Every structure is written in structure tokens, then in C-alpha cells.
C-alpha positions in Angstrom: 102.9 37.9 124.7 104.6 36.5 121.6 103.2 33.1 122.2 99.7 34.6 122.4 100.0 36.5 119.2 101.3 33.4 117.3 98.7 31.0 118.6 96.0 30.0 116.1 92.9 32.2 116.6 89.5 30.7 117.2 87.8 33.5 115.3 85.3 32.2 112.8 85.7 33.2 109.1 83.0 35.4 107.6 84.0 34.8 104.0 84.2 31.0 104.1 80.4 30.5 104.7 79.6 32.8 101.8 82.0 31.0 99.5 80.6 27.7 100.6 77.1 28.7 99.8 78.0 30.2 96.4 80.0 27.1 95.4 77.3 24.8 96.7 74.6 26.7 94.7 76.4 26.4 91.4 77.5 22.9 92.2 73.8 21.8 92.5 73.1 23.5 89.2 76.0 21.5 87.7 74.6 18.3 89.2 71.2 19.0 87.7 72.9 19.6 84.4 74.7 16.3 84.7 71.3 14.5 85.3 69.2 16.4 82.7 71.9 17.0 80.1 70.8 20.6 79.7 72.3 24.0 80.7 76.0 23.3 80.4 77.4 26.5 78.9 81.0 25.7 78.1 83.0 23.8 75.4 81.0 23.0 72.3 77.9 24.6 73.9 79.6 28.0 74.2 78.1 30.3 71.5 81.0 32.7 71.9 83.4 30.1 70.3 85.5 29.8 73.4 89.2 30.6 73.6 89.6 29.3 77.1 91.0 25.9 78.1 87.5 24.5 78.7 87.4 23.7 74.9 89.5 20.7 75.8 87.0 19.3 78.2 84.3 17.0 76.5 80.8 18.3 77.0 79.7 14.8 78.2 82.3 15.1 81.1 82.0 18.8 81.9 78.9 19.0 84.1 79.9 16.1 86.2 83.5 17.5 86.6 82.1 20.8 87.6 79.6 19.3 90.0 82.3 17.3 91.8 84.7 20.3 91.8 82.2 22.8 93.1 80.6 20.7 95.7 83.8 19.4 97.1 85.2 23.0 97.2 82.0 24.0 99.1 82.7 21.4 101.8 86.3 22.5 102.0 85.2 26.2 102.4 82.7 25.1 105.1 85.4 23.3 107.0 87.5 26.6 106.9 84.5 28.6 108.3 84.7 27.2 111.8 87.2 28.1 114.6 90.7 27.1 113.9 92.3 24.4 116.1 95.6 22.7 115.2 95.2 20.8 111.9 97.9 18.3 111.1 100.5 19.4 108.7 99.3 16.9 105.9 95.7 17.9 106.3 96.5 21.6 106.2 98.6 21.1 103.1 95.9 19.0 101.4 93.1 21.6 102.1 95.2 24.6 101.1 96.4 22.9 97.9 92.9 21.9 96.9 91.4 25.3 97.8 94.0 27.3 96.0 93.8 25.0 92.9 90.1 25.3 92.6 90.2 29.1 93.2 92.7 29.4 90.4 90.6 27.3 88.0 87.4 29.2 88.7 88.9 32.7 88.7 91.5 32.4 85.8 90.8 29.3 83.8 87.0 29.3 83.3 86.6 32.9 82.3 88.0 34.0 79.0 88.3 37.0 76.7 84.5 37.4 76.7 84.6 38.7 80.3 87.5 41.0 79.5 85.8 42.3 76.3 82.5 42.9 78.1 84.3 44.8 80.8 86.1 46.9 78.3 83.0 47.7 76.2 80.8 48.2 79.3 81.2 52.0 79.3 80.2 52.2 75.6 77.3 49.8 76.0 75.9 51.6 79.0 76.3 55.1 77.7 75.1 54.2 74.1 72.1 52.0 75.1 69.6 54.9 75.3 70.7 56.0 71.8 70.7 52.6 70.2 74.4 52.5 69.7 76.3 50.3 69.2 73.7 48.5 67.1 73.9 45.2 69.0 71.4 42.8 70.4 72.0 42.9 74.2 70.7 39.4 74.5 73.6 38.2 72.4 76.0 40.1 74.7 74.7 39.2 78.1 74.3 35.5 77.7 73.9 32.5 80.1 77.5 31.6 79.2 78.8 35.0 80.2 76.8 34.8 83.5 78.4 31.5 84.3 81.9 32.7 83.5 81.4 35.7 85.7 79.9 33.6 88.4 82.9 31.3 88.3 85.2 34.3 88.7 83.3 35.5 91.7 83.3 32.0 93.2 87.1 31.8 92.7 87.7 35.1 94.4 85.5 34.2 97.4 87.2 30.9 97.7 90.6 32.5 97.5 89.7 35.0 100.2 88.4 32.1 102.4 91.5 30.0 101.9 93.8 32.9 102.5 92.1 33.7 105.8 92.3 30.1 106.9 95.9 29.9 105.8 96.8 32.9 107.9 94.8 31.8 110.9 96.4 28.3 111.0 99.8 29.9 110.7 99.0 32.1 113.8 98.6 35.3 111.9 95.7 37.7 111.7 93.2 36.5 109.1 92.5 40.1 108.0 96.0 41.5 107.5 98.4 38.5 107.8 100.4 40.2 110.6 101.5 38.1 113.6 103.7 35.6 111.8 107.2 36.6 110.8 106.9 39.4 108.2 109.0 39.1 105.1 111.2 41.9 104.0 109.6 42.4 100.6 106.2 43.0 102.3 107.3 46.1 104.2 105.9 49.4 103.0 109.4 50.6 101.8 110.1 47.5 99.8 106.5 47.5 98.3 107.0 51.1 97.2 110.1 50.0 95.3 108.9 46.8 93.5 105.4 48.2 93.1 106.7 51.1 91.1 108.2 48.7 88.5 105.0 46.6 88.5 102.8 49.6 88.0 104.8 51.1 85.1 104.9 47.7 83.4 101.1 47.3 83.9 100.6 50.8 82.3 102.8 50.4 79.3 101.4 47.2 78.0 97.7 48.4 77.5 99.1 51.6 76.1 100.8 49.7 73.4 97.6 47.9 72.6 95.7 51.2 72.6 98.2 52.7 70.1 97.3 50.1 67.4 93.5 50.6 67.8 93.8 54.4 67.8 96.1 54.3 64.8 93.5 52.3 62.9 90.8 54.9 63.8 93.2 57.5 62.5 93.5 55.7 59.2 97.0 54.3 59.9 97.2 50.5 58.9 99.6 49.7 61.8 100.2 46.0 61.6 97.4 45.3 59.1 96.8 45.7 55.4 95.2 48.8 54.0 92.3 46.7 52.5 91.5 45.3 55.9 91.6 48.7 57.5 89.2 50.0 54.8 86.8 47.2 55.6 86.8 48.0 59.3 86.1 51.6 58.5 83.3 50.7 56.2 81.7 48.5 58.8 82.3 51.0 61.6 83.9 48.3 63.9 87.1 50.4 63.9 85.3 52.9 66.2 84.5 50.1 68.7 88.2 49.3 68.7 89.0 53.0 69.3 86.7 53.0 72.3 88.4 50.0 73.7 91.8 51.6 73.1 90.6 54.8 74.9 89.4 52.6 77.8 92.9 51.0 77.9 94.6 54.4 78.0 92.3 55.4 80.9 93.2 52.3 82.6 96.9 52.8 82.2 96.6 56.3 83.7 94.7 54.9 86.7 97.2 52.2 87.1 99.9 54.9 87.6 97.8 56.2 90.4 98.8 53.1 92.4 102.3 54.7 92.8 101.5 58.4 92.5 100.4 60.8 95.3 97.1 61.5 93.6 96.3 57.7 94.0 96.3 58.2 97.8 94.7 61.6 98.0 92.2 63.1 95.6 93.8 65.8 93.4 92.8 69.5 93.8 90.7 69.7 90.7 88.2 67.1 92.1 85.7 69.5 93.7 84.3 68.2 97.0 86.9 65.5 97.3 90.2 67.5 96.9 92.8 66.5 99.5 90.8 63.7 101.0 92.3 60.3 101.3 91.4 57.8 98.6 89.7 54.8 100.2 92.0 51.8 99.7 89.2 49.6 98.4 88.3 52.2 95.7 91.6 51.4 94.1 92.2 47.8 95.1 88.8 46.3 94.1 88.6 47.5 90.5 92.3 47.0 89.9 92.1 43.3 91.2 89.0 42.8 89.0 90.8 44.0 85.9 94.0 42.0 86.7 91.9 38.8 87.1 90.0 39.5 83.8 93.2 40.2 81.9 95.0 37.2 83.2 92.0 34.9 82.5 91.5 36.3 79.1 95.0 36.1 78.0 95.5 32.6 79.2 93.0 31.2 76.8 93.8 33.6 74.1 97.5 32.9 73.6 96.9 29.1 73.7 94.0 29.1 71.2 94.8 27.9 67.7 91.9 30.0 66.4 93.5 33.2 67.7 96.6 32.6 65.6 94.5 31.7 62.6 92.5 34.9 62.7 95.5 37.2 63.3 97.9 35.5 60.9 100.6 34.8 63.4 103.1 37.0 65.1 102.8 40.8 64.1 102.5 44.3 65.5 98.8 43.4 66.0 99.3 40.4 68.2 102.4 41.6 70.1 100.5 43.7 72.6 98.0 40.9 73.2 100.9 38.4 73.8 102.0 40.7 76.6 98.6 40.5 78.3 99.7 37.7 80.7 102.5 39.9 81.9 100.0 42.8 82.1 97.7 40.8 84.4 100.5 39.7 86.7 102.0 43.1 86.8 98.7 44.8 87.7 98.1 42.3 90.4 101.5 42.9 91.8 101.1 46.7 91.7 97.8 46.4 93.4 99.2 44.2 96.2 102.1 46.7 96.6 99.5 49.5 97.0 97.7 47.5 99.6 100.8 46.8 101.5 101.8 50.5 101.5 98.4 51.8 102.6 97.0 49.0 104.9 97.9 50.9 108.1 96.7 49.6 111.5 94.5 46.5 111.3 91.1 47.0 112.7 90.8 43.4 113.8 94.2 42.7 115.6 95.4 46.3 116.1 98.8 45.5 114.7 
């Protein structure tokens, strides 16, 4: 029985073909850009004045680099789509190493603060659009560059899921839940409840610190900035956009605590029609994972960009909360994974 459970399954991956198709599509577009010299959205061609690491890649090299990266990753994902046999240890290590590297580059390195900012302002943009507020040109917000960054993040997530499933299957575990191989102590529900609590509180405190500065500015308190600069922001009205982003951060912090509180597992009594019902796991895991990726991706480029330090004037109460964003992204990802470990229950695919 044990030998049967630990034997590599011949089940075909459902995610890998989707990842292969997505990567191949964008790889072909990158190849066309390489030939025509048009359409490359990153580096010097990025109208958003990028703060991601792609600013270090020459525009002349970028399209060809992406074409090679994406098309090769598509082939790797396609190889992971079939039934698993017994790959040699060097081949398995090579495919896993390349797959995880490309997934990290697409999901974390390519996107930058533009994705995070758009995600944060999305409620304001959607609610205010019928009323003409905020007074922005939506064509300048939802650009080709933003689409490519979002597509890269989506491709990175798809590839990561494909690689994770293949990694589990070649280790003799269930591709869906990971059970079947020796389970580590820290992945048990009790252990996840302990370290997940620390991760959730960390992920809630950091955006709250960020929100305090923005809400203080809206209240007329020059926290970390000069009075003259605060007056300029009030005169232009931009301070209210920052307040909206701060309110969104506070709401996110509260929802983060739901990952370790009872109301994060069952809807509270005041939610008419849903009170007492179990919260679907995906309803918490999917948006939390999206935010964790966006925060990590945005902070990676932000804290390494000279322009960020030039605009903020160096280390201050204004920059401190943003310098903690990398920790925020990692902590939120850890808290989300702990929540998943606690609530995953019996696997529908393997029955474990």
C-alpha cells in the first residue's frame, strides 16, 4: 500500500497545458517585437518610468531575451503536462530549477509598483468612474505596459502551479495537495496555526503603519513631511487619493487577520444570508495570494530604485513603512499558506 502511494502518478497535469499556451502566446509576441522592433513595453519604453529591475535590461536586448525565456518555459511546461514517469535526478533538478526561476521572474521581477498601485486604486477608480472622479484619463492608467506586467504575473502564477504539481508528482505525492510523501512537522494544521498567527499579525501591522501616514496627511498632520509639501498636496487634492489608498490598506489589514480568526472560516452573524456558513477557502486564498505577489513585486523594484530615494529624500517616517513592504509580502504569503494548510481538509483527488 505504501509503495503504491509513493509511486509517481501517471495523471496528466491540467495547469501545465494552460501555462504552456499562455507562455507560448506571449513568447510569440516577444519574437515579433524582436523582428519588428515595436511593441516592447519595458525599460526605456515604459511610460510609467519603471522602478522594477527591467530598467537594467537594454531595450535592444529585451525582446529577444523575453522571447527565449517565454518560449523555452512553454516547452518546459508542455513537458510537465504529460504523465509522469521516472525522470533522472539531474533532469528533474534542471527542469524544476528553470521552471521556478522563470516563474519568479515573471511573477515578481517583471511587475512593479504600477500593478500594486492600480490594485490599490481600483475601488476608487471603479466607484468614481460614473461621476468623473478622480479626474484621470483612463487610457493613461490602463496601458499596454500595465497589461504586459499583469500578463507576466499571470504567466508566472500558472507556471508556478504547473511546476509545483510536477514536482509533487515526481516525488510520489499528490499533485493537488502534496500529501503522499513524508509530511514535514511545520505543515501540520497545529503547527501552521502557530506560525501562521505570527505571519498574519506581521502582514496586518505593516500596511497599517503605511495607512497612518496617509490618513494623518488627510487630517492635516505633516507626519514625516514638511508643512509646505502637505499644503501643496491638499491644494492639488492628491492627499485624498492617498487617504483612499490608506483606507484600502486598513481594510486589507483587517481582512488579513481573518486568516487567523474564526470569522475567517465562518461568515459572522451580521452577514445576512451567509451567517454561520463556511467561508470558501479560495475566497480567502486567491485574493490574499494576489496581494502578496503584487506587494512583493512592487517592493522589490521600489527599494532598489535610485529614483525612489531621490523623490522621498532618503530614510524618513514616510519611507519606513514602504521599506517594510518586502516583509509584508512574504508575511502575507506565509499567512495565506498557513490558512490553506489548516483548512485544506480531505483531498478530492487522492482522498488523503
